[in-house]
N, C-alpha and C positions, 0 to 999 in steps of 0.2 A: 405720509403714512406714519402711523404711530409706532412706537417702539414695540408695543404688544403684537401688532400685526407682523412686524419684521421677524419677531421671535417665532411666530406660528408658521411663517413661510420658510424658515431655516431648514435646510436639508443637509445634514452632515454626510460626508462621504462614507461609504461602507466598505468594510474589508472582511471577506469571508475567511474564517479560520477553520480549516478542515481538520478533523481528527487525524493525527499523524499515522501514516500507513505502518510505520515501524511499531506502533502501539497496538495494532490489530493482531494480537497474538493468535486468536482463533483462526483467522484467515491465513496467517503465516503457517501455522501447523497444518491446516487443511491443504494448502498449496504444496508444502513440503511432502506430505504423505502421498499426494497424487503424483508428484514428480517421481518419487521413489517407486511408485507402482507402474510407471510407464515401462514398457518392455524394450523400447529402443531409444537411442538418443534423438532420433528424428521425431518420435512421438513426444518426448519431453520438450524438445524445442518448439514444436507446434503448440503444446499446452502453454508453455511460457509466453509465446507470442499472443495467445488468446487472453491470458491473464493481463499481460501488459496493455493490450488494446483496451480491455475493459476498465482497467484502473485509470489509464490516460483519458478515456472518454468521460469517466465519472468526474475526474478532477477538472477537465475542460468545462463540463456543464456547470460546475461550481464556480467557475471563473478564476481558478488558481493560475497564476502566471506560469509560463512555460519553464522558466528557470527553477521555480519551486517544484514543479512537477518532476523535473529531472532529478532533483535532490531527493524527493520523497520516494521515487521509483528506485533509485540506486540503493537507498537505505532499506527499502522493503526487500529487494532481491538479496541483499547482504544478509538480512535476517532470515530469509528463507534458506539460504545456503548454510547458515549456522544451524538452523533447525534440521536440515537434511543430515548434517554431520551428527547432531545429537541423536536423531532417530536411528541412524545407521549403527551407532555404537550401542544404543539401547537394545537393539534387536539381536545383537551378537549373543551367542550362548555364554552364559556366565557374566555377561556385561551388566554393569550397574551404572546408570547415568546420574545417580544421586550424588 
């Protein structure tokens, strides 16, 4: 087999690099707003489970390793918590989040 044919048959391994969940600011703000709108802790927990299941399913379909999924998910929920705090203080009368 010639060197040219070997080059054409070469298949490098691929690695999927997903856009980090922590950088999805719109999604983080949306989830935080919906969490704040839930009337009970049980509703909020159910919504959190739905979001988690959706995000994990998406990352699994992309082929993201489980360890990285855990890291991404933890960072996402930490960002959502920070956004919930920001939105809570912003909604207070006389509050200024700037």
